[in-house]
matplotlib code that plots the C-alpha trace (Angstrom):
import matplotlib.pyplot as plt

x = [-8.6, -8.7, -12.1, -10.8, -10.0, -13.7, -13.6, -11.7, -9.4, -10.8, -10.1, -6.4, -6.2, -7.7, -5.4, -2.3, -3.3, -3.6, -0.3, 1.5, -0.5, -0.4, 2.9, 2.0, -0.4, 2.0, 2.1, 4.2, 1.0, -1.6, 0.2, 1.5, -1.8, -3.5, -0.7, -1.9, -5.5, -3.9, -2.1, -5.5, -7.1, -9.2, -7.6, -5.5, -1.7, -1.3, -4.4, -3.2, 0.2, -1.5, -4.0, -1.4, 0.9, -1.9, -2.7, 0.9, 1.2, -1.9, -0.8, 2.6, 1.3, -0.4, 2.8, 4.6, 1.9, 2.1, 6.0, 5.6, 3.3, 5.4, 8.7, 12.1, 12.9, 10.2, 12.2, 14.9, 13.3, 12.7, 16.3, 17.6, 15.5, 15.6, 18.8, 20.3, 17.1, 16.9, 20.7, 21.2, 21.8, 21.0, 24.0, 23.0, 19.6, 21.4, 23.7, 20.6, 18.9, 21.8, 22.0, 18.3, 18.4, 21.0, 20.0, 16.3, 14.8, 17.1, 16.7, 12.9, 13.2, 15.6, 13.4, 10.3, 11.8, 12.3, 9.8, 8.4, 11.1, 9.0, 6.4, 8.9, 10.8, 7.7, 8.1, 11.6, 10.8, 8.0, 10.0, 12.7, 10.3, 11.0, 8.8, 5.6, 6.1, 9.6, 8.4, 5.4, 7.5, 10.1, 7.5, 5.4, 8.4, 9.7, 6.3, 5.5, 8.7, 8.0, 4.5, 5.4, 7.9, 5.3, 2.5, 5.0, 6.0, 2.4, 1.7, 4.7, 3.9, 0.2, -0.6, -1.1, -0.5, 1.5, 4.2, 4.7, 4.6, 7.2, 9.7, 8.7, 8.0, 11.5, 13.1, 10.8, 11.4, 15.2, 15.1, 13.1, 15.3, 18.4, 16.9, 16.1, 19.7, 21.2, 19.0, 19.9, 23.6, 23.3, 21.6, 24.4, 27.2, 26.0, 27.5, 26.6, 28.8, 30.3, 31.7, 33.0]
y = [-6.3, -2.8, -1.7, -0.9, -4.7, -4.9, -2.8, -5.8, -5.4, -2.0, -0.7, -1.8, -0.2, 3.1, 3.2, 2.5, 5.4, 7.7, 6.5, 7.6, 10.9, 11.7, 10.3, 10.1, 7.3, 4.2, 1.4, -0.6, -0.7, -1.1, -4.1, -5.8, -5.9, -7.0, -9.8, -10.9, -11.3, -13.4, -15.5, -16.0, -17.2, -14.0, -12.5, -13.8, -13.2, -12.7, -10.5, -8.3, -7.7, -7.0, -4.7, -2.8, -2.4, -1.0, 1.4, 2.5, 3.0, 5.1, 7.2, 7.8, 8.8, 11.6, 13.3, 12.4, 14.1, 17.2, 17.4, 16.7, 19.5, 21.9, 20.9, 21.4, 24.6, 26.5, 25.8, 28.3, 31.4, 29.2, 27.8, 31.3, 32.6, 29.6, 27.9, 27.9, 26.0, 23.8, 23.2, 23.5, 26.1, 25.8, 23.8, 21.2, 20.9, 20.6, 17.9, 16.0, 16.1, 14.5, 11.9, 11.2, 10.8, 8.0, 6.5, 7.8, 4.2, 2.6, 5.5, 5.3, 1.5, 2.0, 4.8, 2.4, 1.0, 4.4, 6.0, 9.2, 8.8, 6.4, 9.3, 12.3, 10.6, 10.8, 14.6, 14.8, 12.0, 14.1, 17.3, 15.7, 14.4, 10.8, 8.7, 7.6, 3.8, 3.9, 5.6, 3.1, 0.0, 0.9, 2.1, -1.1, -3.4, -1.6, -1.4, -5.1, -6.2, -3.8, -5.0, -8.7, -8.1, -6.3, -8.8, -11.6, -10.0, -9.9, -13.4, -14.8, -12.9, -13.7, -12.6, -9.0, -5.4, -4.8, -7.1, -5.4, -2.0, -3.1, -3.7, -1.4, 1.9, 2.2, 1.7, 4.3, 6.8, 6.3, 6.9, 10.0, 11.5, 10.6, 12.4, 15.5, 15.6, 15.2, 18.2, 20.3, 19.5, 20.4, 23.7, 24.6, 23.7, 24.6, 27.3, 28.6, 27.1, 30.5, 30.7, 27.2]
z = [16.4, 15.3, 13.6, 10.3, 9.6, 9.4, 6.2, 4.6, 1.7, 0.6, 4.1, 3.6, 0.2, 1.5, 4.6, 2.4, 0.0, 2.9, 4.4, 1.3, 1.0, 4.8, 6.1, 9.8, 9.1, 9.6, 7.1, 9.7, 11.8, 9.0, 7.3, 10.3, 12.2, 8.9, 8.8, 12.3, 10.8, 8.0, 10.5, 12.2, 8.9, 8.8, 5.7, 2.8, 2.8, -0.9, -1.3, 1.7, -0.1, -3.5, -1.9, 0.2, -2.8, -5.0, -2.2, -2.0, -5.8, -6.0, -2.9, -4.3, -7.7, -6.0, -4.9, -8.1, -10.1, -7.9, -8.4, -12.1, -12.7, -10.6, -12.2, -10.7, -12.7, -10.8, -7.6, -8.3, -6.5, -3.3, -3.5, -3.8, -0.8, 1.5, 0.6, 4.0, 5.6, 2.6, 2.9, -0.9, -3.6, -7.3, -8.3, -5.8, -7.5, -10.8, -9.4, -7.9, -11.3, -13.0, -10.3, -10.5, -14.3, -13.7, -10.4, -9.8, -10.0, -7.6, -5.3, -5.3, -4.7, -1.7, -0.1, -0.1, 3.0, 5.0, 7.2, 5.8, 3.0, 1.1, 0.6, 0.3, -2.5, -4.8, -4.9, -6.4, -8.6, -10.1, -9.9, -11.9, -14.6, -13.8, -16.6, -15.2, -16.0, -14.5, -11.4, -11.1, -11.8, -9.0, -6.6, -7.1, -6.7, -3.5, -1.9, -2.7, -1.0, 2.1, 2.4, 2.2, 5.1, 7.2, 6.5, 7.2, 10.5, 11.6, 10.3, 12.2, 15.4, 15.1, 18.6, 19.3, 18.3, 21.3, 20.2, 16.8, 18.5, 20.9, 18.1, 15.4, 17.3, 18.7, 15.2, 13.7, 16.6, 16.4, 12.6, 12.9, 15.6, 13.6, 10.5, 12.5, 14.1, 10.7, 9.3, 12.3, 11.7, 8.0, 8.7, 11.3, 9.0, 5.5, 3.5, 0.0, -2.6, -3.4, 0.1, 0.2]

ax = plt.figure().add_subplot(projection="3d")
ax.plot(x, y, z, "-o")
ax.set_aspect("equal")
plt.show()
């Protein structure tokens, strides 16, 4: 078993904080391997989910706070200068703000199940001044569901990291490749709103 499991629940909490501050740290591996330990009776299933969810909430609050302090209004010079590479202009930002005012909670919830997206969504939530308790509630609910699934997968497999990696790694890789291709397509086809 991986050494960080020797750190116990604090190690799980710390790694899940880092997973949400530094996206390359994969929650799929952390929680699934911890689920194997739970399946072997070395850790408690419920405590793993609670600890992992607390780590997710703390890590996401880091990016939410950065976004909140910056505020979306200060994005305008960057949008004006780098709009093509961001594939948006200021009207798109205003439309997104209106969307987020209405559907921000559900958006945060859904993004909790996406690689990298579950961290990235905290930034626009902060930029759009999503209320603290609303952000925390949807982050916690989504993270709890996701962590339960991951721990459950590990608990069910209960054998080895290789089995988990065999199924999860291709899905994560395919998702990242699809997102990269989507971005390249958007950059290649994007036109400022004034030229549309």
